[in-house]
Steps between C-alpha positions, in 0.01 A plus 500: 500500500476402873649831626244703311218274629628546855512878459145516356367269771653701786389825338146360474506413865607857588220641288248270660629603847442865405146434371366238739762384752326177597616145457550382142632207297756745362722388795507149353569631154802697627631184668463305173680772307784499757520121477538520120775764522688302771491186290678675212754739643803452727443461873621845598274664244202280597513608865553862400184488284309313774608746770411801285156354419432421869612854598273667241199284600553565868547878465189522276282319753632712792469832319173450314317246720602632836621157619752460778852367421500173695150368455415159347348685204839662435712190556295276270596666171862529613506131593335395170753705296789357709383142448443560130852637468646200687306246290596677174864514604492131594355411159770704327772327705357160411489583134859621514606183683322273246654702214845463654454125545389468133790709381742295707356180357524633148862605545581164658348321201699721261815435703440124490453515122811709454696266726375198306598664168842590644558146619396359162741731323783411739434129447495546123834684512640232732395215270625680192833571662543143621413347162723748316798430724449125492464475123720777363824359638451147371354604166796733437739210570294270276511758222879547527572127510260429216684757283834336592365156416365620162830662420716195593269219391665448161864561590535395868214259590644418841493860616157536346388198696639663815310817427180305446561332836514844662175585318337192641626570852391866489156394374465248783600761759257753353215245524595409857509863615181582313322203656623606845390860451159410368454250782576770760269747331215251499527440874272703728671757720662839472811593308689528830428135559624412156825677571563259788512213250843387378608754236825563312749722678855611479612154614420392145722769347776252398241288320362805326846615390582153368183498285599825328859396471389182325303716255823675402478816708829622644411557862675562827356547847630644823369477857580772756428478872387194690233301318209429731136389476269784394124537548317309232359809314844668489680180399246433222515859374882493487506172311236609250674832435830323424316246282313758299805723459709210366211396277497849348876480441472162324215630279632844408880470535593128482867578424532725804687424817277533802588537868273424793584660833316406821580714806363381837469823695407528864146614421431314178649380174620691195464344155700633207508349151694671220621410152744660259239518225671302227232403249484177298664673203798589716415866539400687813140539603388779728205320654318177533262536211167656422256235609174543688686590822304250713826364637616841626156575637494163677843556656397846624177361643688224680738752654220731605299212647769461769547875554813502285633725226572414138706665227563378145649664194792518258848573624774713351699324232219254422322237694215490747481489875233384745537610862263414780519562876276265696477586869407251773225717640272404786216400271738271304626311804379141546 
């Protein structure tokens, strides 16, 4: 209780001045008490306590000892209390400074750990999205063609052989893309550097459409505006969204008719993929299945990664629609 100690010490000095009035070590004790108070309270309060203690000591000596105001005997206790206050305040300031430095270092360490965790999570999502998009498309085609081959093997072996050829080609392409993706992920560098590597874009849209058409999907595609080179992240996101949307159609509504629309706007590109929802049994399906939803999540993440918007859901009369607007923002420019 430094304030109580200061009060008792100053009061003791006043009592001693009343009884004796001579020099005493009580002056030093008052200075030590002031120093302790100043080292623990804010600066304004420290100097208020120091000034009050100096005033009480001075008045007591003048009144009860008969000393003059401006003698060395009067200035000595005032100076000692003033120096004690300054030293105590300096110690408090240093403690506060050291505490602030330690707190800043602790927060910086926590921020680094949080940033590292965030980067790890982003990289995990990026790898999962890439592997899903690379494999889902080709595996869906392999599954469809394998079913066709199994169905026609006994009655129409030539068509079955053709379907098996598509299976072999899709498997080869899946391995090539997987090898390329894994090779890029194993290289040192940031994800932004990886995006500068050759990656599929909308220039491969005809090839993508042909692969689904060969698998038996009725598909049409339309291009609006003037096709032009897009920044690599936007181009890759557009291609993967089309790929995943058509993969969902082939898995969940293989008898449906799908339409791909690409609109090159002034400030970006609009991707729209819709199907009429005809299921394999010839009926009408209102959606694209009840799977894990990783494909829809991945498409939404790809759109958001380039500051775009994404909508997906059933349409009136049956069918499913995927709509993404991918702007060419400043951060997406080469």
